[in-house]
Structure formats: structure tokens, C-alpha cells
N, C-alpha and C positions, 0 to 999 in steps of 0.2 A: 503495499499499500504504500501508496506515494506521500510526502508532506502535506499536497494543497487536501488528499483524500483524506488522511488526519485528521488535519485542522478542519474541515466538514463535516466528519463527523462527531467530531469534538462539538462542535457547537450542535448540531443536533439532538446533544443528547443533555445538553447541561439544562434549559430549563426544567425536564423532566428530575434531572437532577436535586436541584434548588428547588421544585416545587416537593420533592419527597421530604426535602430536609427543613423546610419553611414550614408546611404545611402542619404536624404534629409540632412545631414550634406555635405556631397561633393556637394551637388546638387548645393546649394551657393554658395561653391567658386568657382563653375564654372569648376568641377573634373566632365570627361567626363567617366563613367566606359565601358571598354571595353564589344563588346556584348558578352552574355552569364553569366557575371561576377552575378547578382544579382541572376538569377536563378541556378546558380554553389553554389552559399553560400547558397541559401535555400533548393536546393534539394539534394547536393552534398556534401557540405561541412565538416557536421557532421560526417563523415567516412574519407573520403578520405583526408580533412585536407583543412584549407583556403591557404596554399600557395602548395596544391598537394602531398605533400608529403607521404601525408596517416596519420590517426590517429591513435596512438597509440591505440592498439587492444586492449588492456585491458582497457582504458580509456573508451571504447565506450563497451563498453559488447560484443565484435565481438571473433568469435574462431580463425578467420584467420586475420593475419596481408593485410590491405588494399595497392594495388602496390601504387608504387613511380610515380607520374605521371613526376617528375623535370627528372629521366631515363630519357635520350634521347633514347639508348640502349632497351631501354621498350617502351616507349612512341611512338615512331616513324615506328614498324615494321606492323604495323597492316593498313590496309585500313580502314578509315572511314566510312562506309560502318556497317563494321564487331565490331567497337564501337557502331554505331546507335544501332546497334541488338539486344547486351547487356542490354544497356540502355533501348531499351524499352520490353522487352519482357524478362530480367532476365540473370542471370550467368549462369542458367540449359540452355539455347538457344544453347549455346558453349560448353556445357562440365562441367560449369565451379561452384563455388558451391553457393550456394540457397541464402546465405546471403546477393549475390547481386540483389536487386529486380526489379521488374520490374517499371518502371514508362510509360508505353503508355499509362495508364487510365489518370496519372494526367499529363503528358505534353504531347502537340503536336510534331509532326515532325520538324517541323519549331522551337522551343522551345530546341529541343533535340541536332540538328546543332548547335544551337549558344552554347551550352554547348560546346559541342564536339571545335568548334575554339574556344573559350577562354583556355579550353585545352589543346590543339594544343600550346597555349603560354608557359606555365608552364616548356617545355625543351629547354634547352638555343641553345644546338647545331645543327643549322638547315641544319649540312652538310650531315645529316643522310640521304639515300633515302627514302622517304615515301611508307608502305607497297602497296599502289594501284601499285607500279610498280615492284610487287612480283606476276608477272604472272605466267599462268600454266605453266608448265616445257614439253616438247616437247621431242619427243624420240629419236631426232638427234641436233635440235640447242638447244644451250648453253643461261642459261639465262642471263639479263645484269645483275642483282640484288645481290648483295651478300646474303649469308644464310647460317643457324647455321644447314645442313642438310647430312642424309645419303640416299645415292637411290642404288638399286640394278635394272639391268637394265638385262635384256636377250631377247636374238635371238635364233630360232628358224629355220634351216631349212624346207622347204617343198617339197625339191627334192632333187634328186640324194644323194651321202655320206650325212648321216646323221647329224647334227649337234649342239649343245647344247651350247652356247655363255654366259657369264656374265659377268658384270661388275660389281663390287662394289664402291662406291664414297663415303667420307668423306667430307663435309665442315664445315670448321673453319672462321667464321666471326672475325677480328681483327680490332678496327678503327673503323672507321665510314663507310669510304668507298674500304676496303681493306677485300680480302674473301683468304686463303690458300683452297688447294684442292689436296687431294690424290685420287689417282684410282687404283684399282686392276683387272684386268682381268683375267677371271679364268673359265674353259670349259671342253667339251667332246666333241668328233668327230670321227666318223665311217671310219677304212680307212680297204681298202682290199675286198669291195664290186666289184662284179664282178671277179675276179679272184678265182682259182680253192679252193686256200682254204677260211673256209667262214672267212665272217667280222666280226672285235672285234674294241669296243671298247677303244679311249686312253684320258686319261684324263693331264691337263697341268696348267698352271697360263702363263700369258703372262707377255708384258713387262707392266712395272708400270709405271704411270705417276703421274707428281708433278707439280700442277700447282699455281700460285699467279693473281688473279684477281686485278684491279683497275677501282672504277667508276670515271669517268672524266667527267660525267654530269648529273643531275637528275631536271630534270625543272618540276613538275606538272602543271604548268599553260599550257604550252602547250603538255604535256600529253606524255615527252621524256625521256629515260635514252639511256648511252653508257658507254661499257664498253671495258677496254683492258684488254687482257688475257695472257699471257706469259707461256707455257707449254712445260716439257722436259718430253720427252718419252724415259727411260730407257730400257737399253737391259737386262732385265730379266727373258725372257720367252726363252724359246729352241728350235732355229734357225729350227735345224735338222727335227722334229717333226712339224713344223709349225705352234710354238704357239709363237714367237717371231721374230723381224724384222731383228736382229743382228748388231743393232747399233742404236745410240742414234739419237733422232728425237726428232728439237725444231720445235713447234706450236707456232708462235704470230698470234693473231686473236684480231678482234675487235666483239662486240656483241652490239646491239640496241633493244630497243624495244618502242612500239608507243602504244598508247592507244589511241582507237577508237570509234564513237556514238555505242549507242548503245548496252554497256558490248564488243564490236570487239577490238581485236590486233592485231599485227605484231608483229613478232619477225626475225631478219635478224642476221647472223653468218657469217663472211669468214675470211678466214687465209690461212696461208702459210704452209705448212711440208716439212721442211729443214732439211736434215741428216749431220751429222756430223762426220768429225772424219773420212773422205775419205774411210768409211764402205761399200758403193754401196748404193742405192736406188736414184732415183731421185727425183727434186725439185718438190712436186705439191701443187697446189690452191685447194682451195673449197670456196663451195657458200652454203647456208642453210638459207631458208623463209619460217618460219612459220605463217599461218594466221588462228587467228579462233574466236568465240565469246562464251561465258558463257551463260549458263542458268541455272536455280535456278528449283526446284521440289519442292512444298510444300510452294509458299511465300517467300518474298527477299531473308531472311536467313535460306533458306531449305539447301538440298545437290546442289551441285555446279555440272554444267557437260559441260564441254568445249570441245565441238567436231574441229578436226584443221586439214588442210592438209597442209604439209611441201613438200615442194620441196629441191635436194638435187646433188647438183653435186661436181665432183670431177677429177683431175686429172693433167697430167704433163702439168709442166707451158713449153716448149719446144718440140713442134711439138706432143705431144699425144694426142691422143681420150680422151675427157671425159665422165666421164659416168653421167647419171640423172637418177635420182629415183623418184618416188608419195609414197607419206608416210599416206593415211589417217588414223584419229586416232582419239581416244576419251578419254580427261582428264577428271577425277571424283573423286570428296571425297569418303572417306570411315567412316567420325565418324564426329561428331554432333563440334569439335574443330575443324576440317578441317585442321588439322596438319598431319593427314596421309593420303594420296592419291594415285593413281592408274593411269596407264595410257594402254591403247589395244591398238592396230596397226600391220598395213601389210604392210612390203616394196615390192614396185613393180619395180622392172626393165622398165625403158622406153625407153632405148638405150643400145648400147652395152651389149645386153645382154646375151650372149655366155657364158658358165660355170656360169652365176648367176639365183640363182631360187628368189621366194619371198619370205618373211622370217615373219615368225609372230615373233612380238615383242612387249614386255610388259614394266612393271616398277612399282617401289612399293618405295615412298618417306614418310621419315617422318622428319619433320622437328620437330628437338629434343629441340629448344629452347622452344619451345611453350610447354611442357609437355613430360610425359611420352607415350611410346610406346601405352601402353594400357589403359593411361587416356584418355578423354573426348567422351567417347564411349556414 
């Protein structure tokens, strides 16, 4: 055995040896270790550090730097079940490096859960909402959880004059409970159908929206999260061609998420659309409810599928009839890391259907904080 290998072996063994010496001493003094601490020190501390900050890669002969569990921004984001999958089956189960080994044969699931409970104690700022609240994104109902995402939504008309409408949204989380959102709609529509001349397609950009989201509460004990968002829709689209409203609209709304039994969930969004500056338009209200359940294929940590049903209502606040739609859909992960996802559904008008046709709706979501678009496949 060469000097480098002997040094590596000594570095691998010293946390276990020290833990074996220290634990009885602490027990004699009446000190009670947190659940999972001894297991963490024996199985994890060599690479991840006794304090969770991550051992220096060069010292433990690793090609990559282990993550810092004391960073609230990182450690709070993912649900505990995903952490358990990586510990049990190793890094490749989520498209991460193979240097994160699998402990499924060495540790029981109960022991892994104790380790993860201890790891959660490393990061100090508990105001960051836990990753369990990052529920599947519905087609119309906004999430209460703040995220770092890029989302592309597409709606295709199925009758009458053709239309293909898109909305590209960029979301940036800042601080523990805030999110900035910028949304740009664009698309094409068919004009002139039914006239003597042939129909043609026109394209354009719609009204740009800028929003700020603030988490008001997040209680994992009761499985509930709530946020307030204030959004301004700016008149950047061409009103004469039907690509914009021609006036600024202020949209305050409340979003909530609720974790339910058997991996089910519910999300609610309710708010107002308030035109500003006397430029026309009526004050409107809207209500959106999404209910669904997540299933996995190929075991607990396989590809996730979340069938959902959305109930969508909107209408004028003063005497106007409300429009109600039904939107069945399926949200699913595309890659192993599960930070690239998609959703497919159909929006069906229920009442006030005159001039409104069913729409095919799609979205693709990229959680860019978890890696590049081409990573984790």
C-alpha cells in the first residue's frame, strides 16, 4: 500500500475512531446526542464534515467538493424523500456523481431517516420553506412555494380561428421567502377566416407581467403553505391586433398549498384584476383550484406522475357572469434529477361557452437551481 493510500485509509477511519472514543465520554457526562448524530459521524462525516460544511475534496481524495449542509439556501430546497433516495441508492439515482455511494445495504431506512433529521439541524435559518411544499405546477394555478425556474406554457386552439399562444416565465428566488417573476407572452393567431380573401397568420408579443411573491406561512407540521403575490401587467402588446389590453392591470392574489394523505395535494389561488389609469377594462375576480396526487413508476424514487384536475373561474365583480372551466392534466418528470418537468392537459369551457373553444395546453419547467437543462438525464 502506497503512502497516499495509507493516508486515505487513516482519514477514512479517524471519524469512526474518534466517535467511538467521544461517545462514551459524553454519555458519562449525561450529554444526550441528537438522533442520528452517531450514525452521521460514522457513515457521512468523513466526506461531509463533522459540522456538515463538507470536507475539503483534496483531503479525502474526492474529485468533487461535497455540498455544504449549513447553507439554508441549499439544504432546505429538496423534500426529505429525495435525500433518502440518494443516501439509499447513491448519487446516480438523481443524476448526481457516482462518488456519492449507496448506503441501502449498510443502513436501514429508519437509520437513514435519523441521519437526515440530524442533517436538517445543520442549517440555521428555518424560515426557508421546506422542499416538501414544492408541489407539481398546474397549468393555471400558481404555486405558493418560491422557486428558481423557467417555465414555457403553450395553448393551442382546437376550433374556430387558429391560435398558438405562449408565455415564457422567469422566476428568481431571493432571501428565504421572496420571489421575483417576469413573464412575457407571445404567439400567433389566424385572421380573416371566412372572408373572401384567404386567411393569414399574425404574430406578436403580449403584455409583459412583473410580479413579487412573499411567503406568509409555511408549517410542515400541518402541511400548509401560503403566499401573497402582487403582479403588474404592463401594456406592451399591440392592442389593435388583439395582443394586449392597452392599459396597466394590477393583480394581487393569494396562493395556498396543502399536503394531503397518500401523496395527494391541493392548491388554491384567488385574486383580483384591477385596471389602472382609467384606460378601460372592468374589475374582475378569479378563483383557481387544483387537486391531484403523485405516483411513481419503478419504485419510490422513480419517474413521478401527478394527475390533476383544475377548476377555473373568472368574471366581473359588478354584475358580470362568471366563466367556469375544467382542466384535466398530467404533470410528470422528464429526467432522473427531476428538475426538468412537463404538463399536458385540455381546458374545457363549462358555462358561458359562446365564442370559447377547448384548448390543448402544455408546459415545460426547468428548475435551474438544481442544474443545467442537459444535466441529470
